[in-house]
MIVO-309456 format. One line per 5 residues: number of its first residue (from 1); their letters; for each residue y, z, x of C-alpha. Coordinates in pm, whole numbers, padded with zeros to 5 digits. Layout:
NUM = A = Y/Z/X ~ ...
END
This chain:
1 = MAEIK = -01311/-00723/-00938 ~ -00993/-00821/-01086 ~ -00979/-01124/-01297 ~ -00758/-01366/-01087 ~ -00586/-01608/-01338
6 = DPENT = -00377/-01796/-01085 ~ -00516/-01787/-00704 ~ -00208/-01956/-00570 ~ -00002/-01656/-00699 ~ -00219/-01370/-00616
11 = IIIEL = -00207/-01166/-00294 ~ -00492/-00972/-00159 ~ -00373/-00688/00080 ~ -00664/-00533/00278 ~ -00590/-00144/00327
16 = KDGPV = -00809/00106/00503 ~ -00957/00221/00175 ~ -01024/-00130/00027 ~ -00856/-00430/-00123 ~ -00528/-00428/-00327
21 = TIELL = -00490/-00745/-00569 ~ -00141/-00832/-00660 ~ -00025/-01094/-00916 ~ 00280/-01250/-00813 ~ 00557/-01367/-01074
26 = PDVAP = 00673/-01700/-00980 ~ 00840/-01748/-01319 ~ 01054/-01431/-01258 ~ 01149/-01436/-00888 ~ 01039/-01781/-00737
31 = KHVER = 01216/-01750/-00398 ~ 01065/-01399/-00336 ~ 00707/-01535/-00441 ~ 00743/-01836/-00203 ~ 00844/-01609/00084
36 = MKELA = 00562/-01357/00042 ~ 00320/-01655/00032 ~ 00476/-01828/00330 ~ 00462/-01506/00551 ~ 00103/-01429/00432
41 = RAGAY = -00014/-01775/00519 ~ 00149/-01739/00850 ~ -00034/-01403/00923 ~ 00296/-01236/00957 ~ 00204/-00935/00727
46 = DNVAF = -00115/-00859/00917 ~ -00123/-00514/01086 ~ 00226/-00434/00974 ~ 00282/-00059/00919 ~ 00384/00120/00582
51 = HRVID = 00697/00275/00764 ~ 00836/00462/00466 ~ 00597/00622/00199 ~ 00744/00887/-00037 ~ 00496/01062/-00255
56 = GFMAQ = 00569/00995/-00640 ~ 00812/00721/-00544 ~ 00695/00423/-00341 ~ 00524/00273/-00033 ~ 00743/00049/00171
61 = TGDVE = 00606/-00208/00438 ~ 00678/-00572/00553 ~ 00905/-00536/00853 ~ 00736/-00833/01029 ~ 00989/-00794/01324
66 = HANME = 00936/-00433/01424 ~ 00627/-00292/01241 ~ 00335/-00505/01357 ~ 00104/-00226/01489 ~ -00064/-00480/01737
71 = KDYNP = 00230/-00630/01855 ~ 00547/-00485/01976 ~ 00525/-00193/01727 ~ 00851/00005/01739 ~ 00833/00312/01501
76 = RRAGT = 01199/00403/01563 ~ 01305/00050/01445 ~ 01041/-00004/01180 ~ 01215/-00064/00860 ~ 01520/-00228/01014
81 = GGSDK = 01390/-00589/01065 ~ 01271/-00881/00857 ~ 01141/-01228/00941 ~ 01302/-01509/01117 ~ 01356/-01684/00778
86 = PDLPA = 01701/-01654/00607 ~ 01769/-01367/00358 ~ 01693/-01432/-00010 ~ 01940/-01407/-00307 ~ 01873/-01138/-00544
91 = EFSKL = 01648/-01243/-00846 ~ 01704/-00975/-01084 ~ 01527/-00957/-01406 ~ 01445/-00749/-01701 ~ 01126/-00634/-01576
96 = PHDRG = 01110/-00264/-01510 ~ 00998/-00104/-01198 ~ 00686/00051/-01340 ~ 00387/00193/-01146 ~ 00235/-00068/-00949
101 = TLGAA = 00510/-00330/-00939 ~ 00620/-00490/-00630 ~ 00985/-00476/-00530 ~ 01192/-00641/-00267 ~ 01334/-00407/-00013
106 = RSANP = 01692/-00470/00108 ~ 02010/-00326/00247 ~ 02326/-00236/00033 ~ 02373/-00614/00000 ~ 02180/-00731/-00302
111 = NSANS = 02120/-01065/-00125 ~ 01970/-00926/00180 ~ 01591/-00913/00096 ~ 01384/-01078/00357 ~ 01028/-00985/00416
116 = QFFIN = 01017/-00607/00330 ~ 00874/-00488/00003 ~ 00768/-00174/-00170 ~ 00492/-00071/-00424 ~ 00605/00193/-00688
121 = FGDNH = 00373/00482/-00710 ~ 00547/00580/-01057 ~ 00773/00440/-01310 ~ 01118/00413/-01113 ~ 01330/00280/-01389
126 = FLNGQ = 01647/00393/-01202 ~ 01576/00079/-00973 ~ 01580/-00149/-01274 ~ 01832/-00447/-01235 ~ 01909/-00348/-00873
131 = YTVYG = 01598/-00449/-00688 ~ 01401/-00771/-00751 ~ 01063/-00729/-00901 ~ 00813/-01007/-00805 ~ 00450/-00889/-00845
136 = RVIEG = 00239/-00616/-00998 ~ -00089/-00456/-00869 ~ -00383/-00575/-01080 ~ -00645/-00385/-00893 ~ -00677/-00134/-00614
141 = MEHVD = -00386/00087/-00713 ~ -00600/00384/-00614 ~ -00598/00230/-00236 ~ -00221/00242/-00267 ~ -00205/00589/-00384
146 = AITKG = -00412/00685/-00068 ~ -00164/00555/00184 ~ -00044/00814/00426 ~ 00286/00965/00326 ~ 00610/01022/00553
151 = EPPAN = 00951/00875/00658 ~ 00793/00757/00868 ~ 00429/00877/00855 ~ 00322/01029/01189 ~ -00003/00799/01185
156 = PDRMI = 00107/00513/00948 ~ -00135/00309/00754 ~ -00109/-00062/00793 ~ -00179/-00377/00595 ~ -00495/-00482/00783
161 = SVKVA = -00458/-00833/00631 ~ -00264/-01021/00367 ~ -00398/-01341/00217 ~ -00317/-01561/-00086 ~ -00615/-01558/-00295
166 = ADA = -00629/-01941/-00295 ~ -00695/-01931/00061 ~ -00931/-01626/00087
END
């Protein structure tokens, strides 16, 4: 079990193969961290598909509008939606997009991140300074590596549940 230093800023994502523990970085990207915790506490991320999973690159999820596999799931629209909250301003930092880091997914507009995020499978330094980094996997990366690949995957994996560790 990972040592959780700050349960209020730690997320536990339950995947089919086991839990993934993510340390959030509120000192680096406070608005992104708050949004993730808000959506997790509302249950908005539960049952949301990994709609874009590219081997050696990243696994993307978090479309709470179109990718909830238990409610109004739309595989053709998965990846195009967000939450009912306003988009977030970019919170770029010097943190690199290393293996296991959490990045905010967005459109071409740097200030368009909302609910979607990705977990890097490898060091993706070409993303540095272009996408907000706001967390890192501290345990369970092997479960992330096992997520079904595809754009979109034929039978996508989902986040079974997403909880703030302080509430778990």
